[in-house]
C-alpha positions as CSV (number, residue, x, y, z in Angstrom):
1,Q,178.2,65.9,281.3
2,V,177.7,67.5,284.8
3,Q,174.4,68.1,286.3
4,L,174.0,70.9,288.8
5,V,170.9,71.6,290.9
6,E,170.7,74.7,293.4
7,S,168.4,74.8,296.2
8,G,168.0,76.8,299.4
9,G,167.0,80.6,298.0
10,G,164.3,82.4,299.4
11,L,163.0,85.9,300.7
12,V,164.6,87.0,303.9
13,Q,165.2,90.2,305.6
14,A,168.3,92.5,306.1
15,G,170.7,90.5,308.6
16,D,169.4,87.1,308.2
17,S,171.0,84.0,306.8
18,L,170.4,81.5,304.2
19,R,172.4,78.4,303.2
20,L,172.4,77.5,299.4
21,S,173.3,74.0,298.3
22,C,174.6,72.8,295.1
23,A,174.3,69.0,294.3
24,A,176.5,67.9,291.2
25,S,175.9,64.4,289.4
26,G,177.2,63.0,286.3
27,R,180.6,63.3,285.2
28,T,183.2,64.4,287.7
29,F,187.1,64.8,287.9
30,R,189.1,64.8,291.3
31,S,190.2,68.3,290.4
32,Y,187.8,70.8,289.4
33,T,186.6,74.4,290.4
34,M,183.2,74.9,291.7
35,G,181.9,78.5,291.8
36,W,178.8,80.4,293.2
37,F,177.9,83.2,290.9
38,R,174.9,85.9,291.2
39,Q,173.4,88.0,288.8
40,A,171.2,91.0,289.9
41,P,168.6,92.5,287.5
42,G,170.4,94.8,284.9
43,K,173.9,93.5,286.1
44,E,176.3,91.0,284.8
45,R,176.7,87.7,286.5
46,E,179.7,88.1,289.1
47,V,181.5,85.4,291.0
48,V,180.8,85.3,294.8
49,V,183.0,82.6,295.7
50,N,184.8,79.4,294.3
51,I,186.6,76.4,295.6
52,K,188.7,73.6,294.3
53,W,187.1,70.2,294.8
54,S,190.5,68.6,295.4
55,G,191.6,71.2,298.0
56,T,190.8,73.8,300.6
57,N,191.8,77.0,299.2
58,T,188.9,79.4,298.3
59,Y,188.4,82.7,296.3
60,Y,185.8,85.2,297.8
61,A,184.6,88.4,296.2
62,D,185.4,91.5,298.5
63,S,181.7,92.1,298.8
64,V,180.9,88.8,300.6
65,K,184.2,88.3,302.6
66,G,183.4,87.8,306.3
67,R,179.9,87.0,305.7
68,F,179.6,84.2,303.2
69,T,181.3,80.6,303.6
70,I,181.6,77.9,301.1
71,S,181.9,74.5,302.0
72,R,181.6,71.1,300.3
73,D,180.3,67.5,301.3
74,K,182.6,65.1,299.0
75,A,180.6,62.3,300.0
76,K,177.2,64.0,298.8
77,N,179.1,65.7,295.7
78,T,177.4,69.1,297.3
79,V,178.7,72.5,297.8
80,Y,177.2,74.6,300.2
81,L,177.0,78.7,300.5
82,Q,176.4,79.7,303.9
83,M,175.2,83.7,303.6
84,N,175.1,85.5,306.9
85,S,174.2,89.1,307.7
86,L,172.5,89.4,304.3
87,K,172.1,92.8,302.9
88,P,169.5,94.0,300.2
89,E,172.2,94.4,297.6
90,D,172.8,90.6,297.9
91,T,169.6,90.3,296.2
92,A,170.1,88.1,293.0
93,V,169.7,84.9,291.4
94,Y,172.4,82.7,292.4
95,Y,174.0,80.2,290.3
96,C,176.5,77.2,291.0
97,A,178.9,76.4,288.1
98,V,181.6,73.9,287.5
99,D,185.1,74.6,285.5
100,L,186.9,71.5,284.7
101,N,189.8,73.0,282.8
102,S,191.5,75.3,285.2
103,S,195.0,74.4,286.9
104,T,195.3,73.5,290.3
105,Y,196.5,77.0,291.4
106,Y,194.2,79.1,289.2
107,Y,191.0,80.2,290.6
108,P,188.6,81.3,287.6
109,V,186.5,84.2,288.4
110,N,184.8,85.0,285.0
111,A,181.5,83.2,284.2
112,Y,182.8,82.3,280.6
113,E,185.5,80.1,282.2
114,Y,182.7,77.7,283.5
115,E,181.3,75.0,281.5
116,Y,178.3,73.7,283.5
117,W,175.9,75.7,285.2
118,G,172.7,75.0,287.4
119,Q,169.4,76.4,287.1
120,G,169.8,79.3,289.7
121,T,168.0,79.9,292.9
122,Q,166.5,83.4,293.7
123,V,167.5,85.2,296.7
124,T,165.7,88.2,297.8
125,V,166.5,90.4,300.8
126,S,164.2,92.9,301.8
127,S,165.2,96.1,304.1
């Protein structure tokens, strides 16, 4: 089992920044994928970014490239999502998730490919 706890959401204005955190505990492996997803009301859950725990390569959705940055602190088993230049369309519940099964060179972008999920944290960006 893997437990994930997100934090850091809130209400901000367009152009502001937020940093989300996702602390992982429980069963871990040296190589797995951690991803950030978001889901806006009435929309499907979509990938924002993911990262391999054992490497540095990342995948970013086009909508957040240049504005969002993922990073991790292995000692704390924590992944961060730095979100800059926020837009109203970034408003959503943000989830972190873990996929234990993908190969080293595959970056899963579909929600169904992830086995473990956090409870989500609300990000609201006002215009």
